[in-house]
HTML snippet that shows the backbone in 3Dmol.js (N, CA, C, O; Angstrom):
<script src="https://3Dmol.org/build/3Dmol-min.js"></script>
<div id="view" style="width:600px;height:400px;position:relative"></div>
<script>
const pdb = `
ATOM      1  N   MET A   1       0.822  -1.196   0.000  1.00  0.00           N
ATOM      2  CA  MET A   1       0.000   0.000   0.000  1.00  0.00           C
ATOM      3  C   MET A   1       0.866   1.259   0.000  1.00  0.00           C
ATOM      4  O   MET A   1       0.539   2.243  -0.664  1.00  0.00           O
ATOM      5  N   GLU A   2       1.957   1.224   0.739  1.00  0.00           N
ATOM      6  CA  GLU A   2       2.828   2.398   0.764  1.00  0.00           C
ATOM      7  C   GLU A   2       3.441   2.674  -0.606  1.00  0.00           C
ATOM      8  O   GLU A   2       3.682   3.831  -0.949  1.00  0.00           O
ATOM      9  N   ALA A   3       3.697   1.625  -1.394  1.00  0.00           N
ATOM     10  CA  ALA A   3       4.297   1.800  -2.717  1.00  0.00           C
ATOM     11  C   ALA A   3       3.408   2.608  -3.651  1.00  0.00           C
ATOM     12  O   ALA A   3       3.899   3.243  -4.584  1.00  0.00           O
ATOM     13  N   VAL A   4       2.097   2.585  -3.404  1.00  0.00           N
ATOM     14  CA  VAL A   4       1.164   3.353  -4.242  1.00  0.00           C
ATOM     15  C   VAL A   4       0.554   4.531  -3.480  1.00  0.00           C
ATOM     16  O   VAL A   4      -0.487   5.061  -3.870  1.00  0.00           O
ATOM     17  N   ASN A   5       1.214   4.934  -2.388  1.00  0.00           N
ATOM     18  CA  ASN A   5       0.865   6.136  -1.617  1.00  0.00           C
ATOM     19  C   ASN A   5      -0.512   6.101  -0.957  1.00  0.00           C
ATOM     20  O   ASN A   5      -1.206   7.117  -0.916  1.00  0.00           O
ATOM     21  N   VAL A   6      -0.906   4.945  -0.442  1.00  0.00           N
ATOM     22  CA  VAL A   6      -2.146   4.850   0.326  1.00  0.00           C
ATOM     23  C   VAL A   6      -1.876   5.408   1.726  1.00  0.00           C
ATOM     24  O   VAL A   6      -0.901   5.023   2.372  1.00  0.00           O
ATOM     25  N   ASP A   7      -2.728   6.302   2.186  1.00  0.00           N
ATOM     26  CA  ASP A   7      -2.588   6.896   3.516  1.00  0.00           C
ATOM     27  C   ASP A   7      -3.477   6.219   4.551  1.00  0.00           C
ATOM     28  O   ASP A   7      -3.108   6.103   5.720  1.00  0.00           O
ATOM     29  N   PHE A   8      -4.659   5.772   4.110  1.00  0.00           N
ATOM     30  CA  PHE A   8      -5.671   5.317   5.053  1.00  0.00           C
ATOM     31  C   PHE A   8      -6.413   4.131   4.454  1.00  0.00           C
ATOM     32  O   PHE A   8      -6.889   4.193   3.321  1.00  0.00           O
ATOM     33  N   TYR A   9      -6.508   3.053   5.220  1.00  0.00           N
ATOM     34  CA  TYR A   9      -7.212   1.849   4.771  1.00  0.00           C
ATOM     35  C   TYR A   9      -8.333   1.557   5.761  1.00  0.00           C
ATOM     36  O   TYR A   9      -8.084   1.348   6.948  1.00  0.00           O
ATOM     37  N   LEU A  10      -9.561   1.543   5.268  1.00  0.00           N
ATOM     38  CA  LEU A  10     -10.744   1.295   6.095  1.00  0.00           C
ATOM     39  C   LEU A  10     -11.311  -0.076   5.750  1.00  0.00           C
ATOM     40  O   LEU A  10     -11.588  -0.371   4.587  1.00  0.00           O
ATOM     41  N   ALA A  11     -11.480  -0.909   6.772  1.00  0.00           N
ATOM     42  CA  ALA A  11     -12.066  -2.233   6.592  1.00  0.00           C
ATOM     43  C   ALA A  11     -13.269  -2.363   7.521  1.00  0.00           C
ATOM     44  O   ALA A  11     -13.375  -1.638   8.510  1.00  0.00           O
ATOM     45  N   GLY A  12     -14.168  -3.281   7.205  1.00  0.00           N
ATOM     46  CA  GLY A  12     -15.357  -3.386   8.036  1.00  0.00           C
ATOM     47  C   GLY A  12     -15.832  -4.790   8.303  1.00  0.00           C
ATOM     48  O   GLY A  12     -16.896  -4.964   8.898  1.00  0.00           O
ATOM     49  N   HIS A  13     -15.094  -5.804   7.891  1.00  0.00           N
ATOM     50  CA  HIS A  13     -15.615  -7.168   8.042  1.00  0.00           C
ATOM     51  C   HIS A  13     -15.559  -7.678   9.479  1.00  0.00           C
ATOM     52  O   HIS A  13     -16.477  -8.370   9.918  1.00  0.00           O
ATOM     53  N   GLU A  14     -14.516  -7.356  10.208  1.00  0.00           N
ATOM     54  CA  GLU A  14     -14.429  -7.794  11.605  1.00  0.00           C
ATOM     55  C   GLU A  14     -15.517  -7.090  12.415  1.00  0.00           C
ATOM     56  O   GLU A  14     -15.952  -5.998  12.048  1.00  0.00           O
ATOM     57  N   HIS A  15     -15.955  -7.702  13.503  1.00  0.00           N
ATOM     58  CA  HIS A  15     -17.076  -7.179  14.282  1.00  0.00           C
ATOM     59  C   HIS A  15     -16.592  -6.541  15.575  1.00  0.00           C
ATOM     60  O   HIS A  15     -16.937  -6.977  16.674  1.00  0.00           O
ATOM     61  N   HIS A  16     -15.783  -5.495  15.414  1.00  0.00           N
ATOM     62  CA  HIS A  16     -15.288  -4.713  16.546  1.00  0.00           C
ATOM     63  C   HIS A  16     -14.746  -3.393  16.011  1.00  0.00           C
ATOM     64  O   HIS A  16     -14.857  -3.122  14.815  1.00  0.00           O
ATOM     65  N   LEU A  17     -14.169  -2.578  16.865  1.00  0.00           N
ATOM     66  CA  LEU A  17     -13.564  -1.293  16.493  1.00  0.00           C
ATOM     67  C   LEU A  17     -12.063  -1.385  16.748  1.00  0.00           C
ATOM     68  O   LEU A  17     -11.639  -1.820  17.819  1.00  0.00           O
ATOM     69  N   GLU A  18     -11.252  -0.974  15.760  1.00  0.00           N
ATOM     70  CA  GLU A  18      -9.800  -1.114  15.916  1.00  0.00           C
ATOM     71  C   GLU A  18      -9.065  -0.115  15.028  1.00  0.00           C
ATOM     72  O   GLU A  18      -9.488   0.165  13.907  1.00  0.00           O
ATOM     73  N   TYR A  19      -7.957   0.417  15.546  1.00  0.00           N
ATOM     74  CA  TYR A  19      -7.125   1.362  14.792  1.00  0.00           C
ATOM     75  C   TYR A  19      -5.650   1.020  14.985  1.00  0.00           C
ATOM     76  O   TYR A  19      -5.186   0.791  16.102  1.00  0.00           O
ATOM     77  N   HIS A  20      -4.931   0.991  13.868  1.00  0.00           N
ATOM     78  CA  HIS A  20      -3.486   0.775  13.862  1.00  0.00           C
ATOM     79  C   HIS A  20      -2.814   1.867  13.043  1.00  0.00           C
ATOM     80  O   HIS A  20      -3.334   2.279  12.006  1.00  0.00           O
ATOM     81  N   GLN A  21      -1.674   2.331  13.502  1.00  0.00           N
ATOM     82  CA  GLN A  21      -0.817   3.163  12.661  1.00  0.00           C
ATOM     83  C   GLN A  21       0.316   2.244  12.225  1.00  0.00           C
ATOM     84  O   GLN A  21       1.250   1.985  12.985  1.00  0.00           O
ATOM     85  N   LEU A  22       0.223   1.757  10.998  1.00  0.00           N
ATOM     86  CA  LEU A  22       1.137   0.740  10.500  1.00  0.00           C
ATOM     87  C   LEU A  22       2.526   1.289  10.198  1.00  0.00           C
ATOM     88  O   LEU A  22       3.512   0.553  10.244  1.00  0.00           O
ATOM     89  N   SER A  23       2.603   2.572   9.890  1.00  0.00           N
ATOM     90  CA  SER A  23       3.867   3.266   9.645  1.00  0.00           C
ATOM     91  C   SER A  23       3.592   4.746   9.894  1.00  0.00           C
ATOM     92  O   SER A  23       2.450   5.113  10.168  1.00  0.00           O
ATOM     93  N   PRO A  24       4.600   5.599   9.807  1.00  0.00           N
ATOM     94  CA  PRO A  24       4.308   7.025  10.013  1.00  0.00           C
ATOM     95  C   PRO A  24       3.238   7.566   9.062  1.00  0.00           C
ATOM     96  O   PRO A  24       2.551   8.534   9.389  1.00  0.00           O
ATOM     97  N   LYS A  25       3.094   6.949   7.895  1.00  0.00           N
ATOM     98  CA  LYS A  25       2.160   7.457   6.891  1.00  0.00           C
ATOM     99  C   LYS A  25       0.895   6.611   6.733  1.00  0.00           C
ATOM    100  O   LYS A  25      -0.148   7.148   6.360  1.00  0.00           O
ATOM    101  N   LEU A  26       0.958   5.305   7.004  1.00  0.00           N
ATOM    102  CA  LEU A  26      -0.145   4.394   6.697  1.00  0.00           C
ATOM    103  C   LEU A  26      -0.973   4.060   7.935  1.00  0.00           C
ATOM    104  O   LEU A  26      -0.450   3.580   8.940  1.00  0.00           O
ATOM    105  N   HIS A  27      -2.283   4.326   7.840  1.00  0.00           N
ATOM    106  CA  HIS A  27      -3.222   4.117   8.947  1.00  0.00           C
ATOM    107  C   HIS A  27      -4.256   3.068   8.520  1.00  0.00           C
ATOM    108  O   HIS A  27      -4.709   3.066   7.376  1.00  0.00           O
ATOM    109  N   HIS A  28      -4.624   2.183   9.445  1.00  0.00           N
ATOM    110  CA  HIS A  28      -5.600   1.123   9.174  1.00  0.00           C
ATOM    111  C   HIS A  28      -6.669   1.145  10.256  1.00  0.00           C
ATOM    112  O   HIS A  28      -6.361   1.135  11.448  1.00  0.00           O
ATOM    113  N   MET A  29      -7.925   1.175   9.832  1.00  0.00           N
ATOM    114  CA  MET A  29      -9.027   1.223  10.774  1.00  0.00           C
ATOM    115  C   MET A  29     -10.055   0.158  10.424  1.00  0.00           C
ATOM    116  O   MET A  29     -10.356  -0.077   9.254  1.00  0.00           O
ATOM    117  N   ILE A  30     -10.587  -0.479  11.458  1.00  0.00           N
ATOM    118  CA  ILE A  30     -11.664  -1.457  11.305  1.00  0.00           C
ATOM    119  C   ILE A  30     -12.884  -0.917  12.038  1.00  0.00           C
ATOM    120  O   ILE A  30     -12.813  -0.584  13.221  1.00  0.00           O
ATOM    121  N   SER A  31     -14.007  -0.834  11.323  1.00  0.00           N
ATOM    122  CA  SER A  31     -15.261  -0.417  11.943  1.00  0.00           C
ATOM    123  C   SER A  31     -16.362  -1.322  11.429  1.00  0.00           C
ATOM    124  O   SER A  31     -16.956  -1.065  10.381  1.00  0.00           O
ATOM    125  N   GLY A  32     -16.630  -2.384  12.173  1.00  0.00           N
ATOM    126  CA  GLY A  32     -17.676  -3.311  11.790  1.00  0.00           C
ATOM    127  C   GLY A  32     -18.473  -3.740  12.999  1.00  0.00           C
ATOM    128  O   GLY A  32     -18.892  -4.894  13.093  1.00  0.00           O
ATOM    129  N   ALA A  33     -18.685  -2.828  13.918  1.00  0.00           N
ATOM    130  CA  ALA A  33     -19.262  -3.183  15.210  1.00  0.00           C
ATOM    131  C   ALA A  33     -20.749  -2.860  15.308  1.00  0.00           C
ATOM    132  O   ALA A  33     -21.245  -2.554  16.392  1.00  0.00           O
ATOM    133  N   GLY A  34     -21.459  -2.924  14.197  1.00  0.00           N
ATOM    134  CA  GLY A  34     -22.883  -2.653  14.232  1.00  0.00           C
ATOM    135  C   GLY A  34     -23.713  -3.915  14.305  1.00  0.00           C
ATOM    136  O   GLY A  34     -24.941  -3.862  14.245  1.00  0.00           O
ATOM    137  N   SER A  35     -23.051  -5.042  14.434  1.00  0.00           N
ATOM    138  CA  SER A  35     -23.716  -6.335  14.458  1.00  0.00           C
ATOM    139  C   SER A  35     -23.270  -7.093  15.702  1.00  0.00           C
ATOM    140  O   SER A  35     -22.818  -6.492  16.676  1.00  0.00           O
ATOM    141  N   LYS A  36     -23.400  -8.399  15.663  1.00  0.00           N
ATOM    142  CA  LYS A  36     -22.944  -9.220  16.788  1.00  0.00           C
ATOM    143  C   LYS A  36     -21.438  -9.053  16.963  1.00  0.00           C
ATOM    144  O   LYS A  36     -20.679  -9.205  16.006  1.00  0.00           O
ATOM    145  N   ILE A  37     -21.010  -8.745  18.161  1.00  0.00           N
ATOM    146  CA  ILE A  37     -19.605  -8.508  18.468  1.00  0.00           C
ATOM    147  C   ILE A  37     -18.856  -9.829  18.542  1.00  0.00           C
ATOM    148  O   ILE A  37     -19.364 -10.824  19.059  1.00  0.00           O
ATOM    149  N   THR A  38     -17.636  -9.817  18.014  1.00  0.00           N
ATOM    150  CA  THR A  38     -16.754 -10.978  18.127  1.00  0.00           C
ATOM    151  C   THR A  38     -15.556 -10.597  18.995  1.00  0.00           C
ATOM    152  O   THR A  38     -15.177  -9.427  19.059  1.00  0.00           O
ATOM    153  N   PRO A  39     -14.963 -11.585  19.658  1.00  0.00           N
ATOM    154  CA  PRO A  39     -13.791 -11.285  20.504  1.00  0.00           C
ATOM    155  C   PRO A  39     -12.625 -10.758  19.683  1.00  0.00           C
ATOM    156  O   PRO A  39     -12.461 -11.106  18.514  1.00  0.00           O
ATOM    157  N   LEU A  40     -11.824  -9.917  20.311  1.00  0.00           N
ATOM    158  CA  LEU A  40     -10.641  -9.385  19.649  1.00  0.00           C
ATOM    159  C   LEU A  40      -9.572 -10.452  19.545  1.00  0.00           C
ATOM    160  O   LEU A  40      -9.424 -11.297  20.428  1.00  0.00           O
ATOM    161  N   LYS A  41      -8.825 -10.400  18.447  1.00  0.00           N
ATOM    162  CA  LYS A  41      -7.653 -11.259  18.298  1.00  0.00           C
ATOM    163  C   LYS A  41      -6.468 -10.491  18.873  1.00  0.00           C
ATOM    164  O   LYS A  41      -6.666  -9.616  19.716  1.00  0.00           O
ATOM    165  N   SER A  42      -5.282 -10.780  18.457  1.00  0.00           N
ATOM    166  CA  SER A  42      -4.089 -10.088  18.962  1.00  0.00           C
ATOM    167  C   SER A  42      -4.158  -8.609  18.603  1.00  0.00           C
ATOM    168  O   SER A  42      -4.215  -8.257  17.425  1.00  0.00           O
ATOM    169  N   THR A  43      -4.152  -7.748  19.609  1.00  0.00           N
ATOM    170  CA  THR A  43      -4.226  -6.307  19.374  1.00  0.00           C
ATOM    171  C   THR A  43      -3.103  -5.567  20.091  1.00  0.00           C
ATOM    172  O   THR A  43      -3.230  -4.376  20.376  1.00  0.00           O
ATOM    173  N   GLU A  44      -2.017  -6.253  20.382  1.00  0.00           N
ATOM    174  CA  GLU A  44      -0.938  -5.642  21.159  1.00  0.00           C
ATOM    175  C   GLU A  44      -0.330  -4.423  20.468  1.00  0.00           C
ATOM    176  O   GLU A  44       0.215  -3.552  21.145  1.00  0.00           O
ATOM    177  N   LYS A  45      -0.410  -4.337  19.142  1.00  0.00           N
ATOM    178  CA  LYS A  45       0.145  -3.192  18.421  1.00  0.00           C
ATOM    179  C   LYS A  45      -0.915  -2.135  18.082  1.00  0.00           C
ATOM    180  O   LYS A  45      -0.597  -1.105  17.488  1.00  0.00           O
ATOM    181  N   ALA A  46      -2.147  -2.387  18.454  1.00  0.00           N
ATOM    182  CA  ALA A  46      -3.231  -1.451  18.137  1.00  0.00           C
ATOM    183  C   ALA A  46      -3.140  -0.213  19.018  1.00  0.00           C
ATOM    184  O   ALA A  46      -2.829  -0.301  20.206  1.00  0.00           O
ATOM    185  N   LYS A  47      -3.417   0.946  18.416  1.00  0.00           N
ATOM    186  CA  LYS A  47      -3.531   2.166  19.211  1.00  0.00           C
ATOM    187  C   LYS A  47      -4.877   2.212  19.930  1.00  0.00           C
ATOM    188  O   LYS A  47      -5.022   2.867  20.962  1.00  0.00           O
ATOM    189  N   PHE A  48      -5.865   1.500  19.366  1.00  0.00           N
ATOM    190  CA  PHE A  48      -7.181   1.380  19.993  1.00  0.00           C
ATOM    191  C   PHE A  48      -7.816   0.085  19.506  1.00  0.00           C
ATOM    192  O   PHE A  48      -7.723  -0.245  18.324  1.00  0.00           O
ATOM    193  N   ALA A  49      -8.452  -0.641  20.399  1.00  0.00           N
ATOM    194  CA  ALA A  49      -9.197  -1.845  20.018  1.00  0.00           C
ATOM    195  C   ALA A  49     -10.187  -2.182  21.130  1.00  0.00           C
ATOM    196  O   ALA A  49      -9.806  -2.323  22.292  1.00  0.00           O
ATOM    197  N   GLN A  50     -11.466  -2.310  20.757  1.00  0.00           N
ATOM    198  CA  GLN A  50     -12.490  -2.716  21.711  1.00  0.00           C
ATOM    199  C   GLN A  50     -13.548  -3.554  21.007  1.00  0.00           C
ATOM    200  O   GLN A  50     -13.924  -3.283  19.866  1.00  0.00           O
ATOM    201  N   SER A  51     -14.012  -4.566  21.705  1.00  0.00           N
ATOM    202  CA  SER A  51     -15.125  -5.385  21.240  1.00  0.00           C
ATOM    203  C   SER A  51     -16.411  -4.812  21.830  1.00  0.00           C
ATOM    204  O   SER A  51     -16.922  -5.309  22.834  1.00  0.00           O
ATOM    205  N   VAL A  52     -16.920  -3.775  21.203  1.00  0.00           N
ATOM    206  CA  VAL A  52     -18.155  -3.121  21.637  1.00  0.00           C
ATOM    207  C   VAL A  52     -18.967  -2.754  20.401  1.00  0.00           C
ATOM    208  O   VAL A  52     -18.417  -2.616  19.309  1.00  0.00           O
ATOM    209  N   ASN A  53     -20.282  -2.597  20.577  1.00  0.00           N
ATOM    210  CA  ASN A  53     -21.092  -2.078  19.477  1.00  0.00           C
ATOM    211  C   ASN A  53     -20.805  -0.599  19.298  1.00  0.00           C
ATOM    212  O   ASN A  53     -20.625   0.135  20.270  1.00  0.00           O
ATOM    213  N   GLY A  54     -20.763  -0.173  18.053  1.00  0.00           N
ATOM    214  CA  GLY A  54     -20.510   1.233  17.778  1.00  0.00           C
ATOM    215  C   GLY A  54     -20.287   1.462  16.297  1.00  0.00           C
ATOM    216  O   GLY A  54     -20.592   0.609  15.463  1.00  0.00           O
ATOM    217  N   PHE A  55     -19.748   2.634  15.986  1.00  0.00           N
ATOM    218  CA  PHE A  55     -19.516   3.011  14.592  1.00  0.00           C
ATOM    219  C   PHE A  55     -18.385   4.034  14.537  1.00  0.00           C
ATOM    220  O   PHE A  55     -17.902   4.503  15.567  1.00  0.00           O
ATOM    221  N   ALA A  56     -17.970   4.369  13.311  1.00  0.00           N
ATOM    222  CA  ALA A  56     -16.944   5.381  13.100  1.00  0.00           C
ATOM    223  C   ALA A  56     -17.568   6.591  12.415  1.00  0.00           C
ATOM    224  O   ALA A  56     -18.410   6.453  11.528  1.00  0.00           O
ATOM    225  N   ALA A  57     -17.145   7.772  12.837  1.00  0.00           N
ATOM    226  CA  ALA A  57     -17.560   9.026  12.203  1.00  0.00           C
ATOM    227  C   ALA A  57     -16.321   9.676  11.616  1.00  0.00           C
ATOM    228  O   ALA A  57     -15.250   9.647  12.224  1.00  0.00           O
ATOM    229  N   PHE A  58     -16.465  10.265  10.428  1.00  0.00           N
ATOM    230  CA  PHE A  58     -15.340  10.880   9.730  1.00  0.00           C
ATOM    231  C   PHE A  58     -15.614  12.347   9.456  1.00  0.00           C
ATOM    232  O   PHE A  58     -16.732  12.736   9.119  1.00  0.00           O
ATOM    233  N   PHE A  59     -14.572  13.155   9.609  1.00  0.00           N
ATOM    234  CA  PHE A  59     -14.608  14.582   9.289  1.00  0.00           C
ATOM    235  C   PHE A  59     -13.419  14.814   8.360  1.00  0.00           C
ATOM    236  O   PHE A  59     -12.266  14.742   8.786  1.00  0.00           O
ATOM    237  N   ILE A  60     -13.708  15.095   7.084  1.00  0.00           N
ATOM    238  CA  ILE A  60     -12.657  15.141   6.070  1.00  0.00           C
ATOM    239  C   ILE A  60     -12.511  16.559   5.537  1.00  0.00           C
ATOM    240  O   ILE A  60     -13.478  17.188   5.108  1.00  0.00           O
ATOM    241  N   GLN A  61     -11.270  17.044   5.577  1.00  0.00           N
ATOM    242  CA  GLN A  61     -10.902  18.336   5.014  1.00  0.00           C
ATOM    243  C   GLN A  61      -9.752  18.092   4.041  1.00  0.00           C
ATOM    244  O   GLN A  61      -9.202  16.990   4.025  1.00  0.00           O
ATOM    245  N   PRO A  62      -9.366  19.086   3.225  1.00  0.00           N
ATOM    246  CA  PRO A  62      -8.319  18.839   2.225  1.00  0.00           C
ATOM    247  C   PRO A  62      -7.003  18.274   2.786  1.00  0.00           C
ATOM    248  O   PRO A  62      -6.373  17.453   2.120  1.00  0.00           O
ATOM    249  N   LYS A  63      -6.577  18.676   3.957  1.00  0.00           N
ATOM    250  CA  LYS A  63      -5.284  18.222   4.497  1.00  0.00           C
ATOM    251  C   LYS A  63      -5.392  17.503   5.841  1.00  0.00           C
ATOM    252  O   LYS A  63      -4.375  17.151   6.439  1.00  0.00           O
ATOM    253  N   VAL A  64      -6.624  17.282   6.322  1.00  0.00           N
ATOM    254  CA  VAL A  64      -6.808  16.661   7.638  1.00  0.00           C
ATOM    255  C   VAL A  64      -7.993  15.691   7.589  1.00  0.00           C
ATOM    256  O   VAL A  64      -9.049  16.003   7.038  1.00  0.00           O
ATOM    257  N   LEU A  65      -7.791  14.511   8.178  1.00  0.00           N
ATOM    258  CA  LEU A  65      -8.872  13.549   8.388  1.00  0.00           C
ATOM    259  C   LEU A  65      -8.986  13.339   9.888  1.00  0.00           C
ATOM    260  O   LEU A  65      -7.995  13.030  10.550  1.00  0.00           O
ATOM    261  N   VAL A  66     -10.169  13.501  10.421  1.00  0.00           N
ATOM    262  CA  VAL A  66     -10.428  13.203  11.830  1.00  0.00           C
ATOM    263  C   VAL A  66     -11.461  12.089  11.847  1.00  0.00           C
ATOM    264  O   VAL A  66     -12.479  12.162  11.158  1.00  0.00           O
ATOM    265  N   PHE A  67     -11.192  11.057  12.639  1.00  0.00           N
ATOM    266  CA  PHE A  67     -12.197  10.025  12.814  1.00  0.00           C
ATOM    267  C   PHE A  67     -12.371   9.724  14.287  1.00  0.00           C
ATOM    268  O   PHE A  67     -11.461   9.895  15.098  1.00  0.00           O
ATOM    269  N   GLN A  68     -13.570   9.271  14.605  1.00  0.00           N
ATOM    270  CA  GLN A  68     -13.911   8.928  15.987  1.00  0.00           C
ATOM    271  C   GLN A  68     -14.612   7.578  15.998  1.00  0.00           C
ATOM    272  O   GLN A  68     -15.382   7.259  15.092  1.00  0.00           O
ATOM    273  N   PHE A  69     -14.341   6.792  17.027  1.00  0.00           N
ATOM    274  CA  PHE A  69     -15.133   5.610  17.304  1.00  0.00           C
ATOM    275  C   PHE A  69     -16.160   6.015  18.352  1.00  0.00           C
ATOM    276  O   PHE A  69     -15.809   6.583  19.386  1.00  0.00           O
ATOM    277  N   ILE A  70     -17.419   5.725  18.086  1.00  0.00           N
ATOM    278  CA  ILE A  70     -18.516   6.120  18.963  1.00  0.00           C
ATOM    279  C   ILE A  70     -19.294   4.859  19.339  1.00  0.00           C
ATOM    280  O   ILE A  70     -19.628   4.046  18.477  1.00  0.00           O
ATOM    281  N   ASP A  71     -19.579   4.705  20.633  1.00  0.00           N
ATOM    282  CA  ASP A  71     -20.296   3.506  21.066  1.00  0.00           C
ATOM    283  C   ASP A  71     -21.800   3.661  20.838  1.00  0.00           C
ATOM    284  O   ASP A  71     -22.266   4.712  20.397  1.00  0.00           O
ATOM    285  N   GLU A  72     -22.548   2.606  21.141  1.00  0.00           N
ATOM    286  CA  GLU A  72     -23.984   2.591  20.865  1.00  0.00           C
ATOM    287  C   GLU A  72     -24.782   3.598  21.690  1.00  0.00           C
ATOM    288  O   GLU A  72     -25.942   3.871  21.380  1.00  0.00           O
ATOM    289  N   LYS A  73     -24.172   4.150  22.735  1.00  0.00           N
ATOM    290  CA  LYS A  73     -24.848   5.158  23.560  1.00  0.00           C
ATOM    291  C   LYS A  73     -24.460   6.582  23.160  1.00  0.00           C
ATOM    292  O   LYS A  73     -24.941   7.545  23.757  1.00  0.00           O
ATOM    293  N   GLY A  74     -23.588   6.722  22.148  1.00  0.00           N
ATOM    294  CA  GLY A  74     -23.181   8.036  21.672  1.00  0.00           C
ATOM    295  C   GLY A  74     -21.917   8.572  22.308  1.00  0.00           C
ATOM    296  O   GLY A  74     -21.547   9.720  22.061  1.00  0.00           O
ATOM    297  N   ASN A  75     -21.241   7.772  23.123  1.00  0.00           N
ATOM    298  CA  ASN A  75     -19.994   8.204  23.760  1.00  0.00           C
ATOM    299  C   ASN A  75     -18.818   8.042  22.805  1.00  0.00           C
ATOM    300  O   ASN A  75     -18.689   7.009  22.149  1.00  0.00           O
ATOM    301  N   THR A  76     -17.964   9.054  22.724  1.00  0.00           N
ATOM    302  CA  THR A  76     -16.750   8.952  21.923  1.00  0.00           C
ATOM    303  C   THR A  76     -15.733   8.112  22.689  1.00  0.00           C
ATOM    304  O   THR A  76     -15.323   8.465  23.795  1.00  0.00           O
ATOM    305  N   LEU A  77     -15.335   6.996  22.083  1.00  0.00           N
ATOM    306  CA  LEU A  77     -14.385   6.083  22.702  1.00  0.00           C
ATOM    307  C   LEU A  77     -12.943   6.420  22.339  1.00  0.00           C
ATOM    308  O   LEU A  77     -12.030   6.216  23.139  1.00  0.00           O
ATOM    309  N   PHE A  78     -12.746   6.939  21.122  1.00  0.00           N
ATOM    310  CA  PHE A  78     -11.408   7.223  20.617  1.00  0.00           C
ATOM    311  C   PHE A  78     -11.523   8.225  19.492  1.00  0.00           C
ATOM    312  O   PHE A  78     -12.477   8.184  18.715  1.00  0.00           O
ATOM    313  N   SER A  79     -10.553   9.132  19.397  1.00  0.00           N
ATOM    314  CA  SER A  79     -10.529  10.111  18.313  1.00  0.00           C
ATOM    315  C   SER A  79      -9.095  10.250  17.823  1.00  0.00           C
ATOM    316  O   SER A  79      -8.154  10.243  18.617  1.00  0.00           O
ATOM    317  N   GLN A  80      -8.937  10.377  16.517  1.00  0.00           N
ATOM    318  CA  GLN A  80      -7.591  10.510  15.950  1.00  0.00           C
ATOM    319  C   GLN A  80      -7.630  11.525  14.809  1.00  0.00           C
ATOM    320  O   GLN A  80      -8.566  11.541  14.010  1.00  0.00           O
ATOM    321  N   GLN A  81      -6.624  12.354  14.746  1.00  0.00           N
ATOM    322  CA  GLN A  81      -6.472  13.332  13.673  1.00  0.00           C
ATOM    323  C   GLN A  81      -5.264  12.926  12.838  1.00  0.00           C
ATOM    324  O   GLN A  81      -4.184  12.684  13.378  1.00  0.00           O
ATOM    325  N   ILE A  82      -5.445  12.851  11.526  1.00  0.00           N
ATOM    326  CA  ILE A  82      -4.364  12.478  10.610  1.00  0.00           C
ATOM    327  C   ILE A  82      -4.167  13.621   9.644  1.00  0.00           C
ATOM    328  O   ILE A  82      -5.088  14.010   8.925  1.00  0.00           O
ATOM    329  N   LYS A  83      -2.947  14.164   9.631  1.00  0.00           N
ATOM    330  CA  LYS A  83      -2.633  15.268   8.725  1.00  0.00           C
ATOM    331  C   LYS A  83      -1.847  14.748   7.538  1.00  0.00           C
ATOM    332  O   LYS A  83      -1.045  13.823   7.668  1.00  0.00           O
ATOM    333  N   LYS A  84      -2.079  15.341   6.389  1.00  0.00           N
ATOM    334  CA  LYS A  84      -1.359  14.953   5.168  1.00  0.00           C
ATOM    335  C   LYS A  84      -0.377  16.018   4.797  1.00  0.00           C
ATOM    336  O   LYS A  84       0.330  15.886   3.798  1.00  0.00           O
TER     337      LYS A  84
END
`;
const viewer = $3Dmol.createViewer("view");
viewer.addModel(pdb, "pdb");
viewer.setStyle({}, {cartoon: {color: "spectrum"}});
viewer.zoomTo();
viewer.render();
</script>
């Protein structure tokens, strides 16, 4: 992904919330927690990981991406700002 200048990779198949910064430039986020929750696998390198119901919200500007993980009650669990 870095070879083709990908900055952010969003996946949704796993049933939890998770964020990794794979390198200084490459970010990976999983947001698939709107269904039955599954246990987390190895998350020792994750900046955030929780097996809870919730969703991700995105705020996109030309040089900044902000995303938040929000639980089913509306509480912000994690927020990250990524600058380009």
